[in-house]
C-alpha positions in Angstrom: 0.0 0.0 0.0 1.3 3.5 -0.8 0.3 6.3 1.5 -0.6 9.9 0.6 3.0 10.9 1.2 4.3 8.3 -1.2 5.7 6.0 1.5 5.3 2.3 0.8 3.5 0.6 3.8 4.0 -3.2 4.1 1.4 -5.3 5.8 1.5 -8.9 7.0 -2.0 -10.5 6.7 -3.3 -13.5 8.5 -2.8 -15.4 5.2 1.0 -14.8 5.1 3.2 -17.8 6.1 6.9 -18.4 6.6 8.7 -19.1 3.4 10.6 -21.9 5.2 7.8 -23.7 7.1 4.0 -23.5 7.5 4.0 -21.2 10.6 2.4 -17.7 10.6 4.7 -15.0 9.3 5.8 -12.4 11.8 8.7 -10.8 9.8 8.8 -9.4 6.3 12.2 -9.0 4.8 12.5 -6.8 1.7 15.4 -7.7 -0.5 16.4 -6.3 -3.9 15.0 -9.4 -5.5 11.7 -9.5 -3.6 10.1 -10.0 -0.2 10.5 -13.0 2.1 8.3 -13.9 5.0 9.6 -15.6 8.2 8.2 -17.0 11.4 10.0 -16.0 14.6 12.0 -19.2 14.7 13.4 -18.9 11.2 13.9 -15.1 11.4 16.0 -15.7 14.5 18.0 -18.4 12.8 18.9 -16.3 9.7 18.8 -12.8 11.3 22.5 -12.2 11.1 22.6 -12.8 7.4 19.3 -11.1 6.6 20.3 -7.8 8.4 23.2 -7.5 6.0 21.2 -8.3 2.9 17.8 -6.6 3.5 16.8 -3.2 2.3 14.1 -3.2 5.1 12.9 -5.6 7.8 9.4 -5.3 9.1 8.3 -6.9 12.3 4.6 -7.7 12.8 2.9 -5.8 15.6 1.0 -8.0 18.0 -1.6 -5.2 18.4 -4.8 -5.0 16.5 -3.1 -3.0 13.7 -1.6 -5.2 10.9 0.8 -2.4 10.0 4.5 -3.3 10.3 7.2 -1.1 11.6 10.6 -1.1 10.0 13.4 -2.5 12.2 16.4 -1.9 10.0 16.8 1.7 11.2 16.7 0.5 14.8 19.6 -2.0 14.0 21.9 0.5 12.4 
């Protein structure tokens, strides 16, 4: 989704699942080649590599809002 200010807003829906297993996705990793979804377990397993490769990493908020917040800026 693109907001009025032109910012791309990524959302994880209840229908998004980890690209490594069948668990619910809680992380969305944006790479130059596309997006990958990860459950908490697999994100933790590959986090060190993903942080170096990703243009953005979004973490699912456990609140009612499905909007993700970028975590890459917090890691730098």
